[in-house]
Structure formats: structure tokens, C-alpha cells
C-alpha positions as CSV (number, residue, x, y, z in Angstrom):
1,M,92.4,-25.1,-27.8
2,H,90.8,-22.5,-30.3
3,Q,88.1,-24.1,-31.9
4,F,87.1,-23.9,-35.7
5,D,83.7,-24.8,-37.2
6,Y,82.8,-23.2,-40.4
7,I,79.7,-25.4,-40.6
8,K,78.2,-23.0,-38.0
9,L,78.4,-20.1,-40.7
10,K,75.2,-21.5,-42.3
11,E,73.4,-19.7,-39.2
12,S,75.1,-16.4,-40.1
13,S,73.3,-13.5,-42.0
14,W,75.2,-11.0,-44.1
15,D,74.5,-7.3,-44.7
16,S,73.3,-5.9,-48.1
17,E,77.0,-4.7,-49.0
18,V,78.4,-8.2,-48.6
19,L,75.7,-9.7,-50.7
20,S,76.0,-7.0,-53.3
21,F,79.7,-7.6,-53.6
22,V,79.1,-11.4,-54.0
23,A,76.4,-10.9,-56.6
24,Q,78.4,-8.4,-58.7
25,I,81.6,-10.7,-58.7
26,R,79.3,-13.7,-59.7
27,E,77.9,-11.7,-62.6
28,H,81.3,-10.7,-63.7
29,K,82.5,-14.5,-63.4
30,G,79.7,-15.3,-65.7
31,K,81.3,-13.4,-68.5
32,Q,84.8,-14.9,-67.7
33,E,84.5,-17.8,-70.0
34,L,83.6,-15.4,-73.0
35,Y,86.8,-13.6,-72.7
36,L,88.6,-16.8,-72.2
37,R,87.4,-18.3,-75.5
38,Q,87.6,-15.1,-77.6
39,K,90.9,-13.5,-76.7
40,P,93.7,-16.2,-75.9
41,V,96.6,-13.9,-77.2
42,E,95.8,-10.9,-75.2
43,L,95.2,-13.2,-72.0
44,E,98.7,-14.6,-72.2
45,R,100.0,-11.1,-72.2
46,L,97.9,-10.3,-69.1
47,I,99.2,-13.4,-67.4
48,E,102.9,-12.3,-68.1
49,V,102.3,-8.9,-66.7
50,A,100.3,-10.2,-63.7
51,K,102.9,-12.7,-62.6
52,I,105.5,-9.9,-62.4
53,Q,103.1,-7.5,-60.5
54,S,101.9,-10.1,-58.0
55,T,105.4,-11.4,-57.3
56,D,106.7,-7.9,-56.9
57,S,103.9,-6.4,-54.8
58,S,103.3,-9.4,-52.4
59,N,107.1,-9.2,-51.6
60,R,107.0,-5.4,-51.3
61,I,104.3,-5.6,-48.7
62,E,106.7,-7.3,-46.5
63,G,109.7,-5.0,-47.3
64,I,111.3,-7.5,-49.9
65,G,112.3,-6.0,-53.4
66,T,114.5,-5.3,-56.1
67,S,114.6,-3.1,-59.3
68,S,111.9,-3.3,-62.0
69,A,114.3,-4.8,-64.4
70,R,115.6,-7.3,-62.1
71,M,112.2,-8.3,-61.0
72,R,111.2,-8.9,-64.5
73,D,114.1,-11.1,-65.4
74,L,113.7,-13.0,-62.1
75,V,110.1,-13.9,-62.7
76,Q,110.7,-14.8,-66.3
77,E,113.7,-16.8,-65.2
78,R,116.3,-15.0,-67.3
79,T,118.6,-14.6,-64.4
80,T,119.5,-16.0,-60.8
81,P,119.2,-14.3,-57.3
82,K,122.1,-12.4,-56.3
83,N,121.1,-11.5,-52.7
84,R,118.6,-12.3,-49.9
85,D,115.8,-10.5,-51.1
86,E,115.8,-12.0,-54.6
87,Q,116.1,-15.3,-53.1
88,E,112.7,-14.7,-51.4
89,I,111.5,-13.3,-54.8
90,V,112.2,-16.4,-56.8
91,G,110.7,-18.6,-54.2
92,Y,107.4,-16.7,-54.4
93,R,107.6,-16.9,-58.2
94,D,107.8,-20.8,-58.1
95,V,104.9,-21.3,-55.7
96,L,102.8,-18.8,-57.7
97,N,103.8,-20.8,-60.9
98,T,102.9,-24.1,-59.2
99,I,99.5,-22.8,-58.2
100,H,99.0,-21.4,-61.8
101,E,99.8,-24.8,-63.3
102,S,98.3,-27.2,-60.8
103,Y,95.7,-25.6,-58.6
104,E,93.1,-28.2,-59.4
105,H,95.3,-30.9,-57.9
106,I,96.7,-29.1,-54.8
107,P,94.4,-30.1,-51.9
108,L,94.0,-27.8,-48.9
109,K,95.7,-29.9,-46.3
110,S,98.2,-29.0,-43.5
111,D,101.0,-31.1,-45.2
112,I,100.5,-29.3,-48.5
113,I,100.8,-25.9,-46.7
114,L,104.0,-27.1,-45.4
115,Q,105.2,-27.9,-48.6
116,L,104.2,-24.7,-50.3
117,H,106.1,-22.7,-47.4
118,R,109.1,-25.0,-48.0
119,D,109.1,-24.1,-51.6
120,L,108.6,-20.3,-50.7
121,L,111.9,-20.3,-48.8
122,A,113.6,-22.9,-51.0
123,Y,116.3,-20.5,-52.2
124,T,117.3,-19.0,-48.9
125,D,119.5,-20.2,-46.1
126,K,116.6,-20.3,-43.6
127,T,116.3,-23.7,-42.0
128,F,112.7,-23.4,-41.0
129,G,111.2,-23.6,-44.5
130,G,108.3,-26.1,-44.4
131,K,108.2,-26.3,-40.7
132,F,105.7,-24.6,-38.2
133,K,107.0,-22.0,-36.0
134,N,109.1,-22.9,-33.0
135,S,108.9,-19.7,-31.0
136,Q,106.1,-17.2,-30.2
137,N,105.6,-14.8,-33.0
138,Y,103.8,-11.4,-33.1
139,T,101.9,-9.2,-35.5
140,T,103.6,-5.7,-35.3
141,E,103.5,-2.6,-37.1
142,T,106.6,-0.5,-37.5
143,H,106.4,3.4,-37.7
144,T,108.4,5.7,-39.9
145,D,110.4,6.9,-36.8
146,G,111.5,3.2,-36.2
147,S,109.2,2.5,-33.3
148,S,106.7,-0.5,-33.3
149,F,103.8,-1.8,-31.5
150,T,102.1,-5.3,-31.3
151,R,98.9,-5.3,-33.4
152,F,98.1,-9.2,-32.3
153,T,99.4,-12.0,-30.5
154,P,98.9,-15.2,-32.5
155,L,98.5,-18.7,-31.2
156,E,101.5,-20.4,-29.2
157,P,103.7,-22.9,-31.2
158,F,102.3,-25.9,-29.6
159,E,98.7,-25.2,-30.8
160,T,99.7,-24.3,-34.4
161,P,99.8,-27.8,-36.1
162,M,96.2,-28.6,-34.5
163,A,94.9,-25.4,-35.7
164,V,96.1,-25.5,-39.3
165,D,94.6,-29.1,-39.4
166,A,91.2,-27.8,-38.0
167,I,90.8,-24.7,-40.4
168,C,91.9,-26.9,-43.5
169,S,89.4,-29.7,-42.5
170,S,86.6,-27.4,-41.4
171,Y,87.0,-25.4,-44.8
172,Q,86.6,-28.5,-47.0
173,Q,83.7,-29.6,-44.9
174,A,81.9,-26.3,-45.4
175,R,82.8,-26.0,-49.1
176,E,81.6,-29.7,-49.8
177,N,78.2,-28.9,-48.0
178,Q,78.1,-25.6,-49.7
179,V,77.4,-24.0,-46.2
180,I,78.2,-20.4,-47.6
181,D,79.3,-18.9,-50.8
182,P,83.0,-19.5,-51.2
183,L,83.5,-15.8,-51.9
184,I,82.6,-15.4,-47.9
185,L,84.2,-18.7,-46.8
186,I,87.8,-17.9,-48.4
187,P,88.4,-14.6,-46.6
188,I,87.3,-16.1,-43.3
189,F,89.7,-19.0,-43.8
190,I,92.5,-16.6,-44.5
191,C,91.7,-14.5,-41.8
192,D,92.1,-17.3,-39.4
193,F,95.3,-18.5,-41.1
194,L,96.8,-15.2,-40.6
195,C,95.6,-15.1,-36.8
196,I,97.3,-18.5,-36.3
197,H,100.4,-17.1,-37.9
198,S,102.0,-20.5,-38.5
199,F,105.5,-19.8,-39.5
200,N,108.6,-18.0,-38.1
201,D,108.5,-16.1,-41.5
202,G,106.4,-16.0,-44.7
203,N,102.9,-15.9,-43.2
204,G,101.7,-12.9,-45.3
205,R,103.1,-14.2,-48.6
206,L,101.9,-17.6,-48.0
207,S,98.3,-16.3,-47.1
208,R,98.2,-14.4,-50.5
209,L,99.3,-17.5,-52.2
210,L,96.6,-19.5,-50.4
211,T,93.9,-16.9,-51.5
212,T,95.0,-17.4,-55.1
213,L,94.8,-21.1,-54.9
214,L,91.4,-21.1,-53.1
215,L,90.0,-18.5,-55.5
216,Y,91.1,-20.5,-58.5
217,Q,89.6,-23.9,-57.2
218,S,86.3,-22.1,-56.8
219,G,86.3,-21.0,-60.4
220,F,87.3,-17.3,-59.8
221,I,90.4,-17.0,-61.7
222,V,90.8,-13.4,-62.4
223,G,94.1,-13.1,-60.3
224,K,95.6,-15.0,-63.1
225,Y,95.3,-12.0,-65.3
226,I,95.0,-8.9,-63.0
227,S,97.3,-8.9,-59.9
228,M,95.3,-9.0,-56.6
229,E,98.6,-8.6,-54.8
230,Q,99.2,-5.3,-56.5
231,K,95.7,-3.9,-55.5
232,I,96.5,-5.2,-51.8
233,E,99.9,-3.3,-51.9
234,K,98.2,-0.1,-53.1
235,S,95.7,-0.2,-50.2
236,K,98.2,-1.6,-47.7
237,D,97.1,0.6,-44.9
238,T,93.6,-0.5,-45.1
239,Y,94.6,-4.1,-45.6
240,Y,96.2,-4.0,-42.2
241,D,93.5,-2.0,-40.6
242,V,90.7,-4.4,-41.5
243,L,92.8,-7.4,-40.4
244,E,93.3,-5.8,-37.1
245,K,89.4,-5.1,-36.7
246,A,88.8,-8.7,-37.8
247,S,91.3,-10.3,-35.4
248,N,90.0,-8.4,-32.5
249,S,88.6,-10.7,-29.7
250,W,89.6,-13.6,-32.1
251,R,91.0,-15.7,-29.3
252,D,87.6,-15.4,-27.7
253,R,85.9,-16.3,-30.8
254,K,84.0,-13.0,-30.6
255,N,85.7,-11.4,-33.5
256,D,83.9,-9.8,-36.5
257,Y,85.2,-11.2,-39.9
258,V,82.9,-8.6,-41.8
259,P,85.5,-5.8,-42.4
260,F,88.2,-8.2,-43.8
261,I,85.3,-10.1,-46.1
262,K,84.3,-6.5,-47.4
263,Y,87.9,-5.6,-48.2
264,F,88.6,-8.9,-49.8
265,L,85.4,-8.8,-51.9
266,G,86.1,-5.2,-53.0
267,I,89.7,-6.3,-54.4
268,V,88.2,-9.2,-56.3
269,L,85.5,-7.1,-57.7
270,N,88.0,-4.3,-58.8
271,C,90.1,-7.0,-60.5
272,Y,87.2,-8.2,-62.4
273,R,86.4,-4.7,-63.4
274,D,89.9,-4.1,-64.7
275,F,89.9,-7.4,-66.4
276,E,87.0,-6.5,-68.5
277,T,88.4,-3.0,-69.2
278,R,91.5,-4.2,-70.5
279,L,90.0,-6.9,-72.8
280,G,87.2,-4.6,-73.7
281,S,89.7,-2.3,-75.2
282,V,90.7,-5.0,-77.7
283,D,89.0,-4.3,-80.9
284,F,90.3,-5.7,-84.0
285,K,88.6,-3.0,-86.1
286,S,90.5,-0.4,-84.2
287,T,94.1,0.7,-85.4
288,P,96.8,0.5,-82.7
289,Y,96.8,4.4,-82.6
290,E,93.0,4.4,-81.8
291,I,93.4,1.8,-79.0
292,V,96.3,3.7,-77.5
293,R,94.5,7.0,-77.6
294,K,91.5,5.4,-76.0
295,A,93.8,4.1,-73.2
296,V,95.5,7.4,-72.7
297,G,92.2,8.9,-72.4
298,D,91.3,6.8,-69.5
299,T,94.5,7.7,-67.7
300,L,94.8,10.5,-65.0
301,G,98.1,12.2,-64.0
302,V,101.5,10.8,-65.1
303,F,101.8,7.4,-66.9
304,T,104.4,5.4,-68.6
305,K,104.6,3.3,-71.7
306,T,104.6,0.2,-69.5
307,Q,101.2,1.3,-68.0
308,I,99.9,1.9,-71.5
309,L,101.1,-1.5,-72.7
310,E,99.2,-3.2,-69.7
311,L,96.0,-1.4,-70.7
312,C,96.4,-2.5,-74.4
313,P,97.2,-6.3,-74.3
314,S,96.4,-6.7,-77.9
315,L,99.4,-4.5,-79.0
316,G,103.0,-5.0,-78.9
317,S,105.7,-2.5,-77.5
318,S,106.6,-1.0,-80.9
319,S,103.1,-0.3,-81.7
320,V,102.4,1.5,-78.5
321,E,105.6,3.3,-78.8
322,A,104.7,4.4,-82.3
323,A,101.4,5.7,-81.2
324,L,102.6,7.5,-78.2
325,K,105.0,9.3,-80.5
326,R,102.1,10.3,-82.7
327,L,100.1,11.6,-79.8
328,K,102.9,13.6,-78.7
329,E,103.5,15.1,-82.2
330,E,99.8,16.0,-82.3
331,G,100.0,17.8,-78.9
332,I,97.6,15.3,-77.2
333,I,100.0,14.2,-74.6
334,F,103.4,15.8,-73.3
335,R,106.6,13.8,-72.8
336,L,108.3,14.4,-69.4
337,G,112.0,13.0,-69.0
338,G,113.8,10.9,-71.3
339,G,115.3,7.4,-71.7
340,R,114.2,4.9,-69.0
341,S,112.8,7.8,-67.0
342,T,110.4,8.8,-69.7
343,T,106.7,9.5,-68.7
344,Y,103.8,11.2,-70.3
345,I,100.9,13.3,-69.3
346,R,97.7,14.3,-71.1
347,N,97.2,17.8,-72.5
348,H,93.8,18.6,-71.0
349,N,93.3,21.6,-73.2
350,Q,92.9,19.2,-76.2
């Protein structure tokens, strides 16, 4: 039986890069309360955008998707799922909402993880929702030519329930005893959870939901406003590479968690930086035009109105549209395409 004892992590030492990541994230966390008090309206808009992005990206990582318009309507509960992918999507939406609303009251226990998995698959016709795997599964990678190879062989089904109990119990003990910073403990737990690979389906998505839950419970709620899942999707190849490195020799308890810890901390820090950039653009002395012009000045390459809206949470759609129209008339930006396909690009000669 694979043994888990996070208490022993107190004997571990961490290199300067890990410690620097932790220190920077904690510094940003210290500013968090100031933004939460001062800009409630803008925060609500960030939450709305982040929920859509998180649900979209976490499912896309697993090859599950729908159109942007359908995704928005599904997350905002304006429509119902019409196919298998959309059934998976609304399950993720519901679990994410549960975590957003009740994270302080969701203990990390084996039976709770089973309930979250049940809800994740609640809209599908899959019969194994809320049940540990009943057959051996594998972590595989599929190439563009259709070929695939096994990255990792997880624990066998008979070992799984005890292993999940063990990591939950050990995590709680380590957290209560303040063995190590939760910013290091959380990615170690998530890496172990993925190596166990507890379910026939949904392991990756549930791991990202558990990441959100554990960060919130430790006071790091930036994922509520900036989608961590989207940043993971954009660096998906790196995500899989560091997981492979961190799982190497895992069965022999000789694996090195550090590559995954550094990746995880980099994602969290990036979210905090985006959070402050977006809310830092909120200046009630500036006009909507000035706010949009600054956001446009910070972009590179082609961008859309939706992207500018995300960067300007204090503004509504009509204000951004009017500002973009004026910027175009002044020759500061060029418009490409039309209708729903409209994009923009900066005029770098200005």
C-alpha cells in the first residue's frame, strides 16, 4: 500500500525559486482585502467572466467543448444542455458554483470528494458518478496522428479508497499543524490525487476544482476573479510535462514534487498579477475612453471587444464599444472583419 505522510514534509527544504514564489504570492494576498473592500461592482463582473472561462478551459483541457455563445448561456443558466459535452459542462458549472458559495463548509474528506464527483457527472448518463474506479486506468497522451502512449499507471482500484482517505487525512493533519506553507502543501496533495487517479472519468477536472477549493480555504481566493483553469489550458503542454516529472518514481515514493509546485505557484502568481492589473485600471477620475485606451495600449497582437471588457471591469459593453469606435476613427486602432468576427489591432505608427 502506498503511504502518505505529509507531516514528514517539515523535514524538507525548498530552493530559492519556490520560496520567492511563496513570498510574492503572500504579498499580493495582503493587498487582496483592499481591493475586495473598494471595488465590489468591478469584482462581480470579474467573477462572472472567470466562471465562464474556468468552466470552458477546464473542460477544453479534456477535449470537451461548445461554442462561446453556448458556453456563456450554459454557465449563466440561460439554457439547458443539448449534447454529451454540454452535460459535462453544466456539471462542472454546478460544482464550481458550490465551491464559490460554500467553500468554508466543504471539508476535505473522501466522501465529500465522491459527492463532488457525483455532481460533476450528474447530467450525464454515466453510471459511475460518485463511485471510485472499478477498473485499472492509465494516464495517456494522444498525438496529432492518433497514436498514444501511457504516461503513468495509477494505483489499482482496490488501493484507491484507502489512498484517498490517506491523502485527505494527512493533508488535514499537516494543515492543522502548520507543517509547511499551504501554497506548497496544496500542489503536493493535488499531484498525489492525480497519481491515484481515483475515478473512471473526471479526474483532471475534479483535481482543478479541488485546487480551487483548497486555495479558497487557505485564503487565496484570486481564482474567483481570474481563471486559473484558463492559464493552465494556455500552458497545457507544460502542465502535462511537469506532472510527468513529478510522478516519475511516485510508486517508489522517490518522486520530486518540485516541478509541479513551481508550475502551480507560477499560475497562482500570474493570476494575482492579472487581478491587480485589471482592478488597477479602475480609476473613477478617468473617462471610459481613457480607460479603454490604456487597456488597448497594454495589448499585443489582435484583440476583441470581449478581451477589452475583461481588462476594464468598471465599464459596460456600450462604453467599451463607443471607445473602440472613437479609437478607430482616430487611427489608433484598425478594425479587422465585421459582425461577430470583428477584431482589432493597434496602429503601432501612432
